[in-house]
PASEBA-1860 file (N, C-alpha, C; in nm, 3 decimals):
! residues 177
1> SEARLQLR> -3.768/8.751/3.869/-3.750/8.582/3.857/-3.748/8.528/3.731 ~ -3.669/8.481/3.694/-3.668/8.424/3.637/-3.670/8.243/3.549 ~ -3.731/8.173/3.535/-3.680/7.994/3.556/-3.638/7.950/3.388 ~ -3.609/7.848/3.415/-3.567/7.825/3.235/-3.651/7.668/3.251 ~ -3.681/7.620/3.168/-3.765/7.555/3.151/-3.653/7.474/2.996 ~ -3.639/7.294/2.960/-3.574/7.295/2.873/-3.660/7.156/2.865 ~ -3.649/7.133/2.764/-3.774/7.006/2.683/-3.627/6.903/2.620 ~ -3.672/6.836/2.666/-3.602/6.699/2.622/-3.667/6.581/2.489
9> AGIRTNDR> -3.593/6.536/2.397/-3.659/6.470/2.345/-3.730/6.380/2.394 ~ -3.805/6.339/2.311/-3.865/6.210/2.390/-3.865/6.058/2.302 ~ -3.911/5.992/2.340/-3.939/5.821/2.237/-3.975/5.809/2.198 ~ -3.972/5.770/2.017/-4.077/5.819/1.921/-4.085/5.621/1.894 ~ -4.298/5.693/1.934/-4.344/5.530/1.955/-4.364/5.527/1.757 ~ -4.390/5.616/1.670/-4.444/5.632/1.540/-4.346/5.684/1.387 ~ -4.377/5.615/1.327/-4.340/5.767/1.210/-4.378/5.900/1.153 ~ -4.452/5.935/1.193/-4.491/6.052/1.202/-4.388/6.182/1.169
17> DDPGTSER> -4.457/6.278/1.131/-4.314/6.356/1.197/-4.343/6.401/1.295 ~ -4.193/6.418/1.372/-4.225/6.479/1.520/-4.158/6.593/1.518 ~ -4.208/6.715/1.544/-4.096/6.803/1.573/-3.973/6.818/1.645 ~ -3.883/6.876/1.636/-3.762/6.893/1.737/-3.768/6.992/1.890 ~ -3.789/6.941/1.955/-3.723/6.965/2.033/-3.732/7.170/2.063 ~ -3.644/7.227/1.984/-3.702/7.334/1.967/-3.846/7.403/1.901 ~ -3.841/7.339/1.813/-3.986/7.366/1.727/-4.143/7.322/1.840 ~ -4.110/7.217/1.952/-4.168/7.200/2.032/-4.180/7.400/2.133
25> AERLATKL> -4.055/7.383/2.176/-3.989/7.489/2.293/-4.054/7.597/2.154 ~ -4.056/7.599/2.100/-4.144/7.781/2.039/-4.313/7.787/2.081 ~ -4.332/7.586/2.029/-4.506/7.632/2.013/-4.528/7.652/2.160 ~ -4.488/7.598/2.245/-4.483/7.662/2.398/-4.520/7.720/2.446 ~ -4.391/7.782/2.416/-4.301/7.903/2.437/-4.441/8.033/2.375 ~ -4.512/8.034/2.257/-4.623/8.114/2.163/-4.776/8.038/2.246 ~ -4.766/8.016/2.283/-4.949/7.917/2.392/-4.935/8.016/2.482 ~ -4.779/7.984/2.591/-4.744/8.080/2.707/-4.774/8.201/2.731
33> KTGMPRGH> -4.738/8.266/2.581/-4.753/8.418/2.574/-4.861/8.467/2.534 ~ -4.973/8.377/2.456/-5.155/8.379/2.417/-5.229/8.398/2.565 ~ -5.141/8.386/2.673/-5.218/8.368/2.828/-5.163/8.206/2.889 ~ -5.152/8.197/2.944/-5.238/8.080/3.086/-5.349/8.059/3.117 ~ -5.403/7.981/3.152/-5.563/7.944/3.180/-5.599/7.989/3.345 ~ -5.752/8.062/3.352/-5.699/8.121/3.496/-5.742/7.972/3.549 ~ -5.731/7.893/3.524/-5.742/7.825/3.615/-5.648/7.801/3.685 ~ -5.549/7.775/3.619/-5.353/7.755/3.658/-5.336/7.906/3.721
41> LEPIIKEY> -5.423/7.980/3.678/-5.334/8.162/3.793/-5.417/8.128/3.843 ~ -5.513/8.176/3.848/-5.634/8.219/3.988/-5.568/8.114/4.178 ~ -5.548/7.964/4.109/-5.461/7.917/4.266/-5.364/8.032/4.357 ~ -5.257/8.025/4.275/-5.066/8.089/4.294/-5.193/8.245/4.303 ~ -5.284/8.283/4.244/-5.265/8.475/4.298/-5.311/8.469/4.482 ~ -5.417/8.367/4.473/-5.484/8.324/4.601/-5.356/8.288/4.735 ~ -5.304/8.182/4.679/-5.158/8.144/4.783/-5.061/8.229/4.829 ~ -5.114/8.360/4.709/-4.960/8.450/4.744/-5.006/8.549/4.737
49> GLFADVVE> -5.147/8.588/4.780/-5.225/8.721/4.789/-5.179/8.772/4.643 ~ -5.230/8.825/4.557/-5.127/8.855/4.454/-5.263/8.915/4.352 ~ -5.239/9.044/4.395/-5.322/9.224/4.370/-5.494/9.205/4.363 ~ -5.451/9.227/4.529/-5.517/9.202/4.668/-5.676/9.335/4.610 ~ -5.540/9.425/4.616/-5.667/9.562/4.586/-5.742/9.461/4.472 ~ -5.669/9.436/4.319/-5.762/9.395/4.255/-5.876/9.311/4.244 ~ -5.899/9.246/4.290/-5.970/9.133/4.315/-6.048/9.161/4.428 ~ -6.001/9.250/4.485/-6.111/9.284/4.628/-6.186/9.457/4.521
57> SKTMLDAV> -6.145/9.546/4.460/-6.231/9.615/4.411/-6.297/9.583/4.219 ~ -6.242/9.526/4.180/-6.350/9.435/4.029/-6.344/9.287/4.091 ~ -6.277/9.271/3.976/-6.265/9.080/4.028/-6.192/8.957/3.971 ~ -6.166/8.842/4.055/-6.099/8.769/4.000/-6.073/8.749/3.916 ~ -6.121/8.731/3.765/-6.056/8.765/3.654/-6.009/8.901/3.640 ~ -6.011/9.001/3.660/-5.916/9.099/3.610/-5.788/9.056/3.695 ~ -5.766/9.055/3.822/-5.617/9.029/3.899/-5.579/8.893/3.820 ~ -5.675/8.791/3.753/-5.626/8.683/3.647/-5.537/8.783/3.514
65> EEMQTHIG> -5.573/8.906/3.489/-5.528/8.986/3.306/-5.460/9.071/3.374 ~ -5.464/9.144/3.490/-5.303/9.185/3.543/-5.172/9.137/3.570 ~ -5.220/8.952/3.609/-5.086/8.848/3.630/-5.060/8.796/3.497 ~ -5.164/8.836/3.413/-5.033/8.782/3.281/-4.965/8.870/3.254 ~ -4.995/9.021/3.204/-4.937/9.148/3.244/-4.728/9.144/3.265 ~ -4.787/9.090/3.411/-4.665/9.045/3.461/-4.555/9.011/3.476 ~ -4.626/8.815/3.368/-4.536/8.718/3.307/-4.421/8.710/3.184 ~ -4.297/8.656/3.219/-4.231/8.650/3.043/-4.227/8.555/3.031
73> VRSKGTDE> -4.265/8.535/2.910/-4.190/8.421/2.826/-4.145/8.467/2.736 ~ -4.004/8.399/2.689/-3.857/8.392/2.584/-3.875/8.257/2.537 ~ -3.892/8.226/2.442/-3.803/8.102/2.365/-3.653/8.146/2.338 ~ -3.524/8.104/2.333/-3.476/8.086/2.399/-3.404/8.072/2.174 ~ -3.491/7.970/2.146/-3.481/7.938/1.999/-3.405/7.792/1.943 ~ -3.351/7.763/2.083/-3.305/7.604/2.078/-3.469/7.479/2.202 ~ -3.414/7.475/2.310/-3.489/7.382/2.350/-3.549/7.426/2.456 ~ -3.535/7.526/2.480/-3.523/7.630/2.659/-3.612/7.739/2.600
81> ILLSYDDE> -3.732/7.756/2.767/-3.782/7.819/2.750/-3.756/7.898/2.871 ~ -3.779/8.063/2.901/-3.773/8.108/2.998/-3.882/8.153/3.060 ~ -3.954/8.150/3.164/-4.034/8.188/3.248/-4.006/8.348/3.341 ~ -4.066/8.387/3.346/-4.031/8.551/3.502/-4.157/8.597/3.512 ~ -4.196/8.659/3.610/-4.207/8.693/3.671/-4.211/8.814/3.736 ~ -4.270/8.943/3.781/-4.217/9.083/3.719/-4.342/9.087/3.881 ~ -4.185/9.162/4.018/-4.316/9.140/4.171/-4.197/9.284/4.223 ~ -4.298/9.387/4.281/-4.208/9.472/4.344/-4.118/9.365/4.488
89> DKKRAQKV> -4.197/9.281/4.567/-4.080/9.174/4.664/-4.007/9.090/4.531 ~ -3.868/9.107/4.522/-3.817/8.987/4.520/-3.815/8.799/4.562 ~ -3.842/8.816/4.640/-3.862/8.687/4.706/-3.950/8.627/4.692 ~ -4.084/8.653/4.680/-4.226/8.660/4.591/-4.223/8.640/4.412 ~ -4.124/8.696/4.366/-4.076/8.701/4.269/-4.049/8.537/4.218 ~ -3.991/8.522/4.314/-3.880/8.384/4.306/-3.975/8.290/4.322 ~ -4.056/8.289/4.459/-4.153/8.176/4.399/-4.231/8.169/4.348 ~ -4.342/8.282/4.311/-4.437/8.311/4.221/-4.388/8.282/4.119
97> TQKIAEVV> -4.249/8.300/3.989/-4.208/8.236/3.920/-4.138/8.073/3.906 ~ -4.133/7.987/4.026/-4.181/7.886/4.029/-4.278/7.773/4.040 ~ -4.331/7.907/4.104/-4.508/7.826/4.094/-4.546/7.823/4.006 ~ -4.538/7.917/3.882/-4.633/7.919/3.746/-4.501/7.844/3.696 ~ -4.344/7.763/3.670/-4.260/7.688/3.580/-4.352/7.539/3.633 ~ -4.335/7.511/3.786/-4.458/7.390/3.820/-4.577/7.376/3.784 ~ -4.625/7.476/3.743/-4.740/7.436/3.643/-4.761/7.416/3.479 ~ -4.635/7.529/3.479/-4.631/7.508/3.363/-4.628/7.316/3.311
105> VGDYKKMH> -4.501/7.346/3.383/-4.471/7.174/3.352/-4.524/7.046/3.358 ~ -4.608/7.073/3.509/-4.720/6.943/3.571/-4.849/6.967/3.430 ~ -4.822/7.039/3.397/-5.001/7.078/3.274/-4.912/7.010/3.159 ~ -4.798/7.026/3.088/-4.699/7.003/3.011/-4.666/6.815/2.931 ~ -4.647/6.730/3.091/-4.651/6.616/3.099/-4.805/6.592/3.099 ~ -4.911/6.631/3.175/-4.988/6.548/3.160/-5.068/6.541/3.011 ~ -5.071/6.650/2.956/-5.079/6.645/2.803/-4.987/6.566/2.769 ~ -4.870/6.509/2.720/-4.832/6.442/2.653/-4.777/6.289/2.739
113> QSKSEEEY> -4.852/6.269/2.887/-4.897/6.120/2.937/-5.037/6.114/2.857 ~ -5.076/6.174/2.840/-5.241/6.154/2.791/-5.177/6.142/2.618 ~ -5.134/6.178/2.564/-5.150/6.133/2.393/-5.029/6.023/2.420 ~ -4.916/5.991/2.497/-4.884/5.851/2.543/-4.941/5.724/2.556 ~ -5.029/5.737/2.606/-5.197/5.660/2.658/-5.229/5.646/2.558 ~ -5.259/5.688/2.523/-5.369/5.667/2.418/-5.276/5.619/2.260 ~ -5.146/5.576/2.235/-5.108/5.566/2.183/-5.031/5.392/2.175 ~ -5.028/5.418/2.361/-5.034/5.253/2.465/-5.079/5.206/2.396
121> EFYKSEKA> -5.291/5.213/2.355/-5.354/5.136/2.386/-5.400/5.113/2.295 ~ -5.389/5.216/2.142/-5.341/5.136/2.001/-5.306/5.034/1.973 ~ -5.170/5.042/2.041/-5.061/5.006/2.013/-5.117/4.794/2.077 ~ -5.137/4.903/2.221/-5.248/4.764/2.281/-5.315/4.617/2.232 ~ -5.421/4.751/2.156/-5.512/4.634/2.064/-5.483/4.602/1.955 ~ -5.333/4.749/1.864/-5.338/4.623/1.686/-5.223/4.506/1.753 ~ -5.178/4.522/1.877/-5.078/4.377/1.907/-5.172/4.242/1.918 ~ -5.309/4.310/1.999/-5.407/4.215/2.019/-5.449/4.148/1.874
129> KSEEEMEA> -5.428/4.217/1.797/-5.557/4.156/1.648/-5.414/4.067/1.552 ~ -5.225/4.162/1.618/-5.160/4.043/1.511/-5.165/3.928/1.625 ~ -5.183/3.930/1.711/-5.227/3.762/1.742/-5.278/3.697/1.694 ~ -5.413/3.708/1.694/-5.549/3.720/1.715/-5.548/3.586/1.518 ~ -5.451/3.708/1.475/-5.476/3.690/1.331/-5.299/3.567/1.309 ~ -5.234/3.608/1.376/-5.149/3.473/1.405/-5.140/3.317/1.407 ~ -5.282/3.390/1.522/-5.337/3.201/1.612/-5.416/3.152/1.455 ~ -5.539/3.228/1.395/-5.653/3.212/1.294/-5.539/3.141/1.209
137> ATRAYAGF> -5.401/3.215/1.165/-5.280/3.204/1.011/-5.200/3.022/1.111 ~ -5.239/3.038/1.218/-5.130/2.861/1.231/-5.245/2.776/1.244 ~ -5.342/2.758/1.338/-5.483/2.678/1.269/-5.581/2.621/1.209 ~ -5.507/2.722/1.036/-5.559/2.731/0.916/-5.421/2.595/0.881 ~ -5.251/2.688/0.897/-5.199/2.594/0.867/-5.211/2.444/0.966 ~ -5.189/2.476/1.010/-5.157/2.297/1.067/-5.341/2.265/1.056 ~ -5.414/2.302/1.018/-5.528/2.247/0.933/-5.472/2.178/0.788 ~ -5.428/2.230/0.717/-5.367/2.214/0.573/-5.274/2.109/0.568
145> LVAHPEFA> -5.182/2.086/0.681/-5.036/2.014/0.666/-5.129/1.857/0.708 ~ -5.295/1.875/0.845/-5.304/1.752/0.842/-5.398/1.680/0.728 ~ -5.443/1.837/0.650/-5.503/1.717/0.520/-5.460/1.689/0.451 ~ -5.311/1.706/0.391/-5.190/1.680/0.299/-5.098/1.701/0.376 ~ -5.061/1.595/0.484/-4.965/1.597/0.526/-4.833/1.548/0.401 ~ -4.842/1.510/0.312/-4.713/1.481/0.250/-4.684/1.641/0.204 ~ -4.673/1.716/0.253/-4.657/1.898/0.202/-4.562/1.947/0.350 ~ -4.603/1.765/0.486/-4.542/1.844/0.631/-4.357/1.804/0.588
153> VTNPSGQG> -4.310/1.828/0.603/-4.149/1.792/0.649/-4.065/1.742/0.799 ~ -4.011/1.666/0.765/-3.972/1.573/0.927/-3.898/1.684/0.947 ~ -3.865/1.706/1.109/-3.707/1.730/1.113/-3.617/1.663/1.113 ~ -3.508/1.750/1.116/-3.396/1.699/1.108/-3.344/1.558/1.271 ~ -3.464/1.583/1.330/-3.439/1.428/1.414/-3.451/1.302/1.329 ~ -3.600/1.317/1.237/-3.698/1.221/1.193/-3.839/1.224/1.288 ~ -3.836/1.290/1.352/-3.912/1.243/1.429/-4.067/1.405/1.459 ~ -4.152/1.345/1.392/-4.286/1.427/1.435/-4.268/1.534/1.227
161> IHPAGASV> -4.324/1.629/1.312/-4.392/1.748/1.138/-4.280/1.840/1.170 ~ -4.216/1.910/1.054/-4.104/2.062/1.129/-4.262/2.138/0.967 ~ -4.310/2.249/1.051/-4.413/2.274/0.992/-4.328/2.412/0.902 ~ -4.182/2.358/0.873/-4.114/2.535/0.840/-4.163/2.517/0.671 ~ -4.207/2.422/0.558/-4.271/2.388/0.405/-4.308/2.305/0.371 ~ -4.329/2.314/0.282/-4.281/2.193/0.221/-4.210/2.111/0.125 ~ -4.174/1.985/0.115/-4.064/1.863/0.093/-4.078/1.810/-0.028 ~ -4.040/1.793/-0.050/-3.970/1.706/-0.196/-3.945/1.541/-0.186
169> RPVAPSDP> -4.048/1.475/-0.214/-4.073/1.366/-0.213/-4.032/1.322/-0.368 ~ -3.995/1.165/-0.325/-3.961/1.104/-0.518/-4.057/1.048/-0.487 ~ -4.063/1.036/-0.646/-4.165/1.032/-0.723/-4.097/0.918/-0.811 ~ -4.283/0.847/-0.797/-4.226/0.673/-0.914/-4.196/0.749/-1.016 ~ -4.035/0.663/-1.061/-4.073/0.650/-1.222/-4.219/0.648/-1.293 ~ -4.204/0.653/-1.443/-4.297/0.697/-1.550/-4.254/0.675/-1.637 ~ -4.388/0.616/-1.745/-4.374/0.556/-1.806/-4.270/0.587/-1.879 ~ -4.144/0.558/-1.972/-4.066/0.545/-2.059/-4.168/0.654/-2.188
177> V> -4.109/0.821/-2.168/-4.226/0.847/-2.308/-4.164/0.807/-2.445
END
């Protein structure tokens, strides 16, 4: 049985080099080819009663290693990964393949969600710093205008001070040179 996983491009949140979906698919396929973690496969082995003879005569770790040999991973060179699981029982192969795909997708989402949460916290702290700096600059500017009202510009309505910048004020004629 075979499951097709298709990676989609996410929203870019920075200017760092972001690999395309085909490159990410290739990296994920390579990672999966080296073997899925025991923690992911052991529950599947138990749920579907896979390799019961190996578990009984040897260990669960041996059953996990045996299961790895039945899992196929191919990258199609695009944004797709094909997962497969070989089993004599076609229905069970289909169910196990589906379960493996769910585990891979869940793990991938957790990994990227964690990364997104870290980036969110970073941008949130940067925004807070910027807001503090803007507040300090605004207070300093207001203090400057209080100390030097000659640099304040009045609003077009003629009321109040417009903080947009300095104004040109008439200078009294000086003595002729």
